[in-house]
C-alpha positions as CSV (number, residue, x, y, z in Angstrom):
1,M,18.3,42.7,-21.3
2,P,15.1,40.9,-22.2
3,K,13.9,38.3,-19.8
4,Q,14.7,34.8,-21.0
5,T,11.6,32.6,-21.3
6,F,11.4,28.8,-21.6
7,A,9.0,26.9,-23.6
8,R,7.7,23.4,-22.7
9,L,9.4,20.6,-24.7
10,P,7.5,19.3,-27.7
11,G,5.4,16.2,-26.8
12,F,5.3,16.9,-23.2
13,R,2.4,18.2,-21.0
14,D,2.0,20.4,-17.9
15,F,-0.4,19.5,-15.3
16,P,-2.1,22.5,-13.7
17,P,-4.6,21.6,-10.9
18,E,-7.6,21.0,-13.2
19,D,-5.6,18.7,-15.5
20,L,-4.0,16.9,-12.7
21,A,-7.4,16.3,-11.2
22,F,-8.6,14.8,-14.5
23,R,-5.5,12.7,-14.7
24,E,-6.0,11.5,-11.1
25,H,-9.8,10.8,-12.0
26,I,-8.5,8.3,-14.6
27,F,-5.8,6.8,-12.4
28,G,-8.4,6.5,-9.6
29,A,-10.6,4.3,-11.8
30,W,-7.6,2.2,-13.0
31,R,-6.6,1.5,-9.4
32,R,-10.1,0.8,-8.1
33,V,-10.7,-1.8,-10.8
34,S,-7.3,-3.3,-10.4
35,V,-7.8,-3.9,-6.6
36,R,-11.2,-5.3,-7.3
37,Y,-9.7,-8.0,-9.4
38,G,-7.1,-8.8,-6.9
39,F,-4.1,-7.2,-8.6
40,Q,-1.2,-5.6,-6.6
41,E,0.7,-2.5,-7.6
42,Y,4.3,-2.2,-8.4
43,D,6.7,0.3,-9.9
44,G,10.2,0.5,-11.1
45,P,12.9,3.1,-12.1
46,P,12.1,5.5,-15.1
47,L,15.7,4.8,-16.2
48,E,16.8,1.4,-17.3
49,P,19.8,-0.2,-19.1
50,L,19.4,0.3,-23.0
51,D,20.2,-3.3,-23.7
52,L,16.9,-4.2,-21.8
53,Y,14.8,-2.7,-24.8
54,V,17.4,-3.7,-27.5
55,E,17.1,-7.5,-26.5
56,K,13.3,-7.3,-26.7
57,S,12.7,-5.1,-29.8
58,G,15.8,-5.1,-31.7
59,E,18.3,-2.2,-32.6
60,E,15.6,-0.4,-34.4
61,I,14.1,0.7,-31.1
62,V,17.0,2.8,-30.3
63,G,15.9,5.6,-32.6
64,Q,12.6,5.9,-30.8
65,L,14.2,6.1,-27.2
66,Y,15.5,9.0,-25.1
67,H,18.9,7.4,-24.4
68,F,22.4,8.6,-23.4
69,Q,25.5,7.4,-21.8
70,D,25.5,8.3,-17.9
71,K,28.5,9.3,-15.9
72,G,29.3,5.7,-15.2
73,D,29.6,5.0,-18.9
74,R,26.5,2.9,-18.9
75,K,24.0,3.1,-21.9
76,V,20.7,4.0,-20.4
77,A,17.4,4.9,-21.6
78,L,14.1,6.4,-20.3
79,R,11.6,3.7,-20.2
80,P,9.3,3.4,-23.2
81,E,7.4,0.7,-21.9
82,M,6.9,-1.4,-18.6
83,T,7.0,-5.1,-19.6
84,P,10.8,-5.4,-19.7
85,S,11.1,-3.8,-16.3
86,L,8.5,-6.3,-15.1
87,A,10.5,-9.1,-16.4
88,R,13.7,-7.8,-14.7
89,I,12.0,-7.2,-11.5
90,L,10.6,-10.6,-11.4
91,G,13.8,-12.2,-12.3
92,D,14.6,-15.0,-9.6
93,R,12.0,-13.4,-7.3
94,H,9.2,-15.2,-9.1
95,R,10.4,-18.6,-8.0
96,S,9.3,-18.2,-4.4
97,M,6.0,-16.5,-5.4
98,A,2.6,-18.2,-5.7
99,K,1.2,-18.3,-9.2
100,P,-0.4,-16.7,-10.9
101,I,1.2,-13.4,-10.2
102,R,-1.2,-10.5,-10.6
103,W,0.4,-7.2,-10.8
104,F,-0.4,-3.8,-12.2
105,S,1.4,-0.5,-12.5
106,I,0.8,3.1,-13.8
107,P,4.3,4.1,-15.1
108,H,5.4,7.3,-16.8
109,L,6.8,6.3,-20.2
110,F,8.8,8.2,-22.8
111,R,9.2,7.7,-26.5
112,Y,11.1,10.1,-29.0
113,E,8.5,10.1,-31.7
114,R,6.7,12.6,-34.0
115,Q,3.8,14.3,-31.9
116,Q,0.4,13.7,-33.4
117,K,-3.2,13.3,-32.2
118,G,-3.3,10.7,-29.6
119,R,0.4,10.3,-29.4
120,L,2.9,12.3,-27.4
121,R,6.5,11.9,-26.3
122,E,5.5,11.0,-22.9
123,H,2.3,9.5,-21.4
124,F,1.2,7.6,-18.5
125,Q,0.1,3.8,-19.0
126,W,-2.0,1.4,-17.1
127,N,-0.4,-1.9,-17.2
128,V,-1.9,-5.2,-16.0
129,D,-0.2,-8.5,-16.3
130,V,-1.0,-12.2,-15.2
131,I,2.2,-14.0,-14.9
132,G,2.6,-17.9,-14.5
133,E,-0.9,-19.1,-16.0
134,E,-1.2,-20.7,-19.3
135,G,-5.0,-21.2,-19.4
136,V,-7.4,-19.2,-21.3
137,G,-8.9,-17.9,-17.9
138,A,-5.9,-15.5,-17.6
139,D,-6.5,-14.0,-21.1
140,V,-10.3,-13.5,-20.0
141,E,-9.3,-11.9,-16.8
142,V,-7.0,-9.4,-18.4
143,I,-9.5,-8.1,-21.0
144,A,-12.2,-8.0,-18.5
145,V,-9.9,-5.6,-16.3
146,A,-9.4,-3.4,-19.2
147,L,-13.1,-3.2,-20.1
148,D,-14.2,-2.7,-16.6
149,G,-11.6,0.1,-16.1
150,L,-13.3,1.8,-19.1
151,R,-16.8,1.1,-17.7
152,D,-15.8,2.6,-14.4
153,L,-15.0,5.9,-16.2
154,G,-18.6,5.9,-17.9
155,L,-18.1,4.2,-21.2
156,D,-20.1,1.5,-22.3
157,Q,-20.6,-0.8,-25.3
158,G,-21.9,2.0,-27.5
159,D,-18.7,3.9,-26.9
160,V,-16.0,1.3,-27.2
161,H,-15.4,-2.3,-28.3
162,A,-12.6,-4.8,-28.1
163,R,-11.5,-6.4,-31.3
164,V,-9.9,-9.7,-30.4
165,S,-8.1,-12.3,-32.4
166,D,-5.5,-15.1,-31.6
167,R,-2.2,-15.4,-33.6
168,R,-2.5,-19.3,-33.2
169,L,-5.9,-19.4,-34.9
170,L,-4.8,-16.9,-37.6
171,G,-1.7,-18.8,-38.2
172,A,-3.8,-22.3,-38.4
173,I,-6.1,-20.7,-40.9
174,L,-3.2,-19.3,-43.1
175,S,-1.5,-22.7,-43.0
176,A,-4.8,-24.4,-44.1
177,I,-4.9,-22.0,-47.2
178,G,-1.3,-22.7,-48.2
179,V,1.0,-20.3,-46.4
180,E,4.4,-22.0,-45.5
181,D,5.4,-21.7,-41.9
182,T,8.6,-19.8,-42.7
183,R,6.3,-17.0,-44.4
184,L,3.8,-16.8,-41.6
185,P,5.6,-13.7,-40.0
186,I,5.5,-11.9,-43.4
187,A,1.8,-12.7,-43.6
188,F,1.3,-11.4,-40.0
189,A,3.2,-8.2,-40.9
190,I,0.9,-7.6,-43.9
191,I,-2.3,-8.3,-42.0
192,D,-1.1,-6.0,-39.2
193,K,-1.1,-3.1,-41.7
194,I,-4.0,-4.2,-43.9
195,E,-6.4,-1.5,-42.6
196,R,-3.8,1.4,-43.4
197,T,-2.8,-0.1,-46.8
198,P,-4.7,0.1,-50.1
199,A,-6.5,-3.2,-50.8
200,D,-5.0,-3.8,-54.1
201,R,-1.4,-3.5,-52.4
202,S,-2.3,-5.9,-49.6
203,L,-3.6,-8.5,-52.2
204,D,-0.5,-8.1,-54.4
205,R,1.9,-8.6,-51.2
206,L,-0.2,-11.7,-50.2
207,Q,0.7,-13.2,-53.6
208,T,4.2,-11.9,-54.1
209,E,5.6,-12.1,-50.6
210,V,3.4,-14.9,-49.0
211,G,3.1,-17.1,-52.2
212,L,-0.8,-17.3,-52.3
213,D,-2.4,-17.4,-55.8
214,E,-4.9,-14.7,-56.6
215,A,-8.0,-16.8,-55.7
216,R,-6.6,-17.8,-52.2
217,A,-5.3,-14.3,-51.6
218,R,-8.9,-12.8,-52.3
219,S,-10.5,-15.5,-50.1
220,A,-8.1,-14.8,-47.4
221,F,-8.7,-11.1,-47.7
222,G,-12.4,-11.4,-47.5
223,L,-12.2,-13.5,-44.5
224,L,-10.0,-10.9,-42.6
225,D,-12.3,-8.2,-43.7
226,Q,-15.6,-9.5,-42.7
227,G,-15.3,-13.0,-41.3
228,G,-16.6,-13.7,-37.8
229,L,-16.3,-16.8,-35.4
230,D,-19.2,-18.6,-37.4
231,D,-17.7,-17.8,-40.8
232,V,-14.3,-19.2,-39.7
233,K,-16.1,-22.4,-38.1
234,S,-18.1,-22.8,-41.5
235,E,-14.9,-22.8,-43.7
236,F,-12.1,-24.3,-41.5
237,G,-13.9,-25.9,-38.5
238,D,-13.5,-29.4,-39.8
239,L,-9.7,-29.0,-39.8
240,D,-8.1,-30.5,-36.5
241,K,-5.6,-27.7,-36.2
242,V,-8.0,-24.9,-36.7
243,G,-10.8,-26.6,-34.6
244,V,-8.4,-26.7,-31.5
245,E,-7.8,-22.9,-31.8
246,L,-11.6,-22.3,-32.4
247,E,-12.4,-24.1,-29.2
248,R,-10.0,-21.8,-27.2
249,M,-11.6,-18.7,-28.9
250,E,-15.1,-19.9,-28.2
251,E,-14.2,-20.5,-24.6
252,Y,-12.7,-17.0,-24.3
253,I,-15.7,-15.1,-25.9
254,G,-18.1,-17.5,-23.9
255,S,-16.5,-16.6,-20.6
256,L,-16.8,-12.8,-21.3
257,Q,-20.4,-13.2,-22.3
258,A,-20.9,-14.9,-18.9
259,M,-19.2,-11.9,-17.1
260,G,-21.7,-9.5,-19.0
261,L,-19.0,-8.2,-21.2
262,G,-19.9,-10.0,-24.4
263,D,-21.4,-6.9,-26.0
264,F,-18.0,-5.3,-26.0
265,V,-16.1,-8.0,-27.9
266,D,-15.8,-8.6,-31.7
267,L,-13.6,-11.3,-33.3
268,D,-11.5,-9.5,-35.9
269,L,-8.6,-11.5,-37.3
270,R,-7.0,-8.4,-38.6
271,I,-5.8,-7.7,-35.1
272,V,-2.3,-9.1,-34.9
273,R,-0.3,-6.8,-32.7
274,G,2.7,-6.0,-34.6
275,L,5.1,-6.9,-32.0
276,A,6.6,-10.3,-32.6
277,Y,6.6,-11.4,-29.2
278,Y,2.8,-12.1,-28.8
279,T,2.0,-15.7,-29.0
280,G,-1.8,-16.2,-28.6
281,I,-4.9,-14.2,-27.9
282,V,-4.5,-10.5,-28.7
283,F,-6.7,-7.6,-28.5
284,E,-7.2,-3.9,-29.2
285,I,-9.8,-1.6,-27.7
286,F,-11.1,1.3,-29.9
287,D,-14.0,4.0,-29.8
288,R,-16.9,2.7,-31.8
289,K,-16.6,5.4,-34.3
290,G,-13.3,4.4,-35.1
291,E,-11.9,8.0,-35.2
292,S,-9.0,7.5,-32.7
293,R,-6.1,5.1,-32.6
294,A,-6.3,2.2,-30.2
295,I,-7.1,3.0,-26.6
296,C,-5.6,-0.3,-25.2
297,G,-3.7,-3.0,-26.5
298,G,-2.4,-6.4,-25.2
299,G,-2.4,-10.1,-25.2
300,R,-0.5,-13.3,-24.5
301,Y,3.3,-13.1,-24.5
302,D,4.6,-16.4,-23.3
303,N,8.0,-16.1,-24.5
304,L,9.0,-12.5,-23.6
305,L,10.2,-13.1,-20.0
306,E,12.6,-15.4,-21.2
307,L,13.7,-13.3,-24.0
308,V,14.8,-10.5,-21.7
309,G,16.8,-12.7,-19.4
310,G,14.1,-14.3,-17.2
311,D,12.8,-17.9,-16.9
312,P,10.3,-19.2,-19.2
313,L,6.8,-18.3,-17.9
314,P,3.4,-18.0,-19.5
315,A,2.1,-14.3,-19.4
316,V,-0.6,-12.2,-20.6
317,G,-1.1,-8.4,-20.2
318,F,-2.2,-5.1,-21.6
319,G,-1.2,-1.3,-21.8
320,M,-3.8,1.5,-21.8
321,G,-2.4,5.1,-22.2
322,D,-3.9,8.2,-20.8
323,V,-3.7,10.4,-23.9
324,V,-6.2,8.7,-26.2
325,L,-8.4,7.8,-23.3
326,G,-8.4,11.3,-22.1
327,E,-9.3,12.6,-25.5
328,L,-12.3,10.3,-25.9
329,L,-13.6,11.2,-22.4
330,R,-13.5,14.9,-23.2
331,E,-15.2,14.4,-26.5
332,L,-18.1,12.2,-24.7
333,D,-18.3,14.7,-21.9
334,L,-17.2,12.4,-19.4
335,A,-14.1,14.4,-18.0
336,D,-15.1,15.1,-14.3
337,P,-14.9,18.9,-13.4
338,V,-12.5,19.9,-10.8
339,S,-14.1,19.5,-7.3
340,P,-11.8,21.2,-4.6
341,E,-12.1,19.1,-1.3
342,V,-12.8,22.0,1.0
343,D,-15.1,21.4,3.9
344,Y,-14.9,24.7,5.7
345,F,-13.9,28.2,4.8
346,I,-13.5,30.4,8.0
347,V,-14.6,34.0,7.5
348,I,-12.7,36.2,10.0
349,I,-14.8,39.4,10.6
350,G,-12.2,40.9,13.2
351,E,-8.4,40.2,13.0
352,E,-8.5,39.8,16.7
353,H,-10.2,36.5,16.0
354,R,-7.4,35.2,13.7
355,E,-5.8,33.1,16.2
356,L,-9.2,31.5,17.1
357,A,-9.6,30.7,13.3
358,Y,-6.1,29.0,13.4
359,A,-7.2,26.8,16.4
360,I,-10.4,25.9,14.7
361,A,-8.5,25.1,11.5
362,R,-6.0,23.0,13.2
363,S,-8.7,20.9,15.1
364,Q,-11.0,20.4,12.0
365,R,-7.8,19.5,9.8
366,D,-6.7,16.9,12.5
367,K,-10.2,15.3,12.0
368,G,-9.6,15.0,8.3
369,A,-11.6,18.1,7.2
370,G,-10.4,20.5,4.4
371,V,-10.2,24.0,5.7
372,Q,-9.3,27.4,4.2
373,Y,-9.4,31.1,5.3
374,A,-8.0,34.3,3.9
375,L,-4.3,34.6,4.6
376,R,-4.5,38.3,5.5
377,E,-7.2,40.7,6.5
378,Q,-9.9,41.2,3.8
379,P,-13.6,42.4,3.6
380,V,-16.3,40.1,4.5
381,R,-17.7,40.0,1.0
382,K,-14.4,39.2,-0.4
383,Q,-13.9,36.4,1.9
384,F,-17.3,35.0,0.9
385,T,-16.3,35.1,-2.7
386,A,-13.1,33.3,-2.0
387,A,-15.2,30.6,-0.3
388,G,-17.2,30.1,-3.3
389,N,-14.1,29.9,-5.5
390,A,-12.7,27.4,-3.2
391,G,-15.7,25.1,-3.5
392,A,-16.3,25.3,0.3
393,R,-19.3,23.3,1.4
394,Q,-19.8,25.3,4.6
395,V,-18.6,28.8,6.0
396,I,-17.7,29.3,9.6
397,V,-18.4,32.9,10.4
398,L,-16.5,34.3,13.5
399,G,-18.6,37.5,14.1
400,P,-17.7,39.5,17.3
401,D,-21.2,39.2,19.0
402,E,-21.2,35.4,18.4
403,V,-17.6,34.7,19.5
404,A,-18.4,36.9,22.7
405,R,-21.2,34.3,23.3
406,E,-18.7,31.4,22.5
407,C,-20.5,30.5,19.3
408,A,-19.9,30.9,15.5
409,V,-22.4,31.0,12.6
410,L,-22.3,27.9,10.2
411,R,-23.6,28.6,6.8
412,D,-24.3,25.9,4.2
413,M,-23.0,27.2,0.9
414,A,-25.6,25.3,-1.3
415,S,-28.8,26.1,0.6
416,G,-27.7,29.3,2.3
417,E,-29.2,28.0,5.7
418,E,-27.5,29.2,8.8
419,R,-27.3,28.1,12.4
420,E,-25.1,28.9,15.5
421,V,-22.8,26.2,16.7
422,P,-20.7,26.3,20.1
423,L,-17.1,27.1,19.6
424,K,-16.4,24.1,21.6
425,E,-17.6,21.8,19.0
426,L,-15.3,23.3,16.4
427,R,-12.1,23.5,18.3
């Protein structure tokens, strides 16, 4: 019978050593920057109650999930995102915790979606959240962490930029041009898709679904398409409701400039973040060429924790996936090559010295060094080839004459320089 073979499931990835090393390179940057900002790492189970996601996103989310009924007749799902788990974990726990709470995680997430460039059915995501702080300082801190995480990986303002907005500011502007409060959610939904929709279609929807006349619809469209902070201030700054929101956005951008991150940030009122639970400042980070989907997205979600059963707490956070980011790093030649951590390769010229090699290896490993050697008798040339393939920095050669003098030859693989060292220094 032919041997059965098994293909990897669509939308999933294998991580052989070189790919795992690249993934850990990204994770390392995320963790370093999180710690620099004083965030603590947490995690939760990859399987959660299905209702946790339905409560947050509605019944339509079910079609995007890996879900099933377990042996205890519970409806469960592989987690598609981390924020509902964060809310559940905090639960009553937050009441005894100092505020603000600064947590981060790097969960493995799953969504049953159509596979395409930058989107798989599984990915890892860097989540950073500040819980319990309503001031704009928390919004500043969160986007600063995201940008510094990218800078740590070698990306600069010529490679990526953050497009920022504020749903409160956008709502105040829309109200000022005549959009009724009851129609603001419809207007937000149209604006959220405005870059992916033909202009005539968006203009028509602003009139027929939002209630604007053609002149106001075109004015709004122009402001959304090209308007910056100065344009908004010039046209609407004298309105009290808009002015208050402008002050918050000016403080936000000014703080990022003081941090040296101003060149990364552009006001863009088209950024709405389609999820309805966002309540304030929102942002998405893209490559400057605009050739990929968003690298990162986040914002303020002051009502979400209460929505999934927690206490009302102000919160702001983001999620940054590894798939789009990994593609961008590779395109910009910023993917670190695999660098095996091997300090010594022991070349055994005579098998009678193998036990000596084991003793040296044990001693050096106990000191924290990486050590390899041939697992069976091999020609010397083949052992040196193996040392090169392993990326060994130095080779310890156990030759019969040297061992008889209680010495070994230490060769530097980069320079080729050799010197004798006493065996007592090695074992």
